N, C-alpha and C positions, 0 to 999 in steps of 0.2 A: 550443430544448431545453436543459434543464439536467441535468447528470449529477453526482451526488455519489457518492464512493467512500470507504468506510471501509477503511483499510489500515494495515499496520505495516511499518516498514523492515526488520524481521527476518523477513518472510514472503516466501519465494521465489515463491509463486504470485501475490503482490501485484505483484511486479516483472514477472513474465511477463504477468499480466493487464493491467497498465498498458500494456505494449508492444502486446499484441494489440488492445486498445481503440483505441490510437493508430493502428494500421494500419487498423482498421475505419473510423475517422473520416476517414482520408485517402481512403477509397473512397466515403464517404457524401457525396452531392451537397450536403447542407446542413451538412457537417462543420465548416466555418468559423464557422457560426452557433451551434454548440454551446458552452455555457458549462460548464466543468469545475471541480469543487471537490473537493479531497482532504480527508478528515476523519481525525482521529487515532483509532487503536485499538491498544492494547497487548495482544499475545498473552499476555504474562507480566509483569504489572506488578511482580511480586515477584522477578524475576530479578536476580541481583547484577550489578554493573557489570563485575566481573572474575571469570571462572570458572577453576577448576582442571581442567576437562575440556574436550575439544574438541567440536565440533558433533556428530560421529558418536556419541560417548559419551553426550551429553545426550539425543539423539534415541532412542538405544537404551534409555536409562533411562525416558524418557517413555512410549514405546510398548511396552515389555516385549519388545524384539527384541534381536538380537545386533548388534554393531558392523558385522559383515560385511553383514548385511541392510540396515542403514542406508546403507552405502556403495553397495549395489546400487540402493537407492531414489534416492540422490543422482545416480547415473549417469543414471537416467531423467529426473531434473529437469534435469541438464546438457543432455540432448538436447532437451528442450522449450525450454529457454532459448536454445540455439544456433539453433533454428528461427526465432527472432525477433531474432537478432543479438546475443544476450547470451552472455557467457563466464563462467559461474559457477565459482568456485574454492572448493569446499567443504573441500578439504584444508587451506587456510590461513585459512578464515573465522574471525572472532573473535566468539564468542557474547557477548552483553552485554545490558544493560537499555537500552531505547530511549526512556525518558521524556524525557531531555534532548534527544534528537534531535527528538522531537515538539514540545517547547517551542520549540526553535530554528525548526522548520518553521512553527509558528503565528506567530511574529514575521515570518518571511519572507513568509508569505502576506499578512499585513497590509501589508507593504511592496511587494507586487506581485511578489515573487520566489519564490512558492510552487512553481511548476513547476520552476524551475531548482534550487532547493534539494532538493526531493523526488528529482529525478533524480540529483543529486549524492550524496545519502545512500544511495540504493539501489545505485548503481554502486560507491560506496566499500565498502559492506558485502559485496556478493556477488561483485564482480569484482576489487576491489583489496585485499581482505582488510585493510581499515583498521578501527580500533577506534572505532566510532561511539557508544560509551558514554563515551569519554574526552573531556573538555571541551577539552583542547588540540587534539585531532584535529578535533573538531567546529568549533572556531573557525577552523582553517585551511580546512576544507572550506567553511564558510559564506562566508568572505572570497573564496575562489576562485569561489564562485557569485554574487558580487556584493553580499553583505551587508557592513556596516561593523562595526568593532570595537564601536561603541556599540550596534548592533543585537544583537550576540551577548551583550553584557553585560546588556542589557535582557531578553533571552529567558531568561537564567538567574537573574535577580534579581527581576523583576517578577511579582507574583502573578497578573496577568491572563492570562499565557501558560499557567500551570498550570491556571487555571480554564478556559481555552479547550480544553485537552486533555480535561479532565474533562467539559466540556459535550458534546463530540463523543462521548465514550464513554457518557455518560448517554443521549444520543439513540439511540445504537446499541442499548443495552440495551432501550430503550422500544419500538423497532421490531422487536426479536427477532433481532438479529444474533448469531450464534453462531460464525461463522468469517469470515475475510477472505481475498480481497477481497470486498466486498459493494457492489453498485452500485444506486443508486436514480435512476430517470429521471423527471424532471418531478414529483418528490415523489409519484409514483403507482405506478410499476412497479419491481419489484426483480429483480435477477439476482445470483446468488451464484457465486463461483468464477472461476477463470481460464478463461473460455470460449474456444473457438476463434474466430478472427477472423470466420468466416462466421456464427457464432451471434450475435455482436455486431451484424454488419451486418443480419442478419434482424430482430433485435430493434429496432434503430434504425428500420428501414423500417416495421415493424409499428406502433411507437409513433407515428411521424410520421403514418401514415395514419389511425390511430384518433383522434389529436388533431385532425387536419384535418377529419375527419368528425364530430367531437364525439360519438363513439360511447360514450366512457367518461364516465359521470355520477358515479361514486363517487370520492371523494378517497382511498379506502383504498389502501395499497400492496399490489400483487398480485405474488407471486413466481411467475415462470413458467419459471425455468430454474435449475438448480444444477450446479455443477461442482467442479473441484479447488480446494481452499481450505485455509488453515491454521486450526486451531482452537486454543483456549487450553489 
């Protein structure tokens, strides 16, 4: 089985969804046989690298809510994150543009370090309050995750990594992705949002059974479940 997920390093539901899927795969008998691929998706391609507002202020502006309401929402997200072992720090979180982070990830994936770098970037942004739009910070994080200085320089200078990001985003647009995380199983079945672990397990079992029985004849992607996600 192959799973593709479109995600952004600035999306809290993407990090939570990643961890819930990992927990589901750990319980899934065929989990070790599942191939996983992360695809790039920028929630806000036009976001500046450096903001003069904090995360609460930006969310309040985006959704037309008060800062206090956004802090209450963040409390709920902290609770969801804590349930899967993550410690979100919205008070110190650094809002930024994630394009360079995605370019770095694309290079890492080519080098077989995609999982390590993706996890490092999510953790740096949501738990460690690091500036993942800053190239010096990204360089340090990449090297900690196993990349070389040459890898980092290539990610930021070679056009192919920008093209890889754009290709992922173009495919997302073509299949109708409007929010992330967005999961596609075996290029046929789609699931959106940070689903509970049990929903992932049920979906994996259903897909495996249908594949084994050859019950699905169509190659069209079918969305059978939606949940919490970040929209652009």
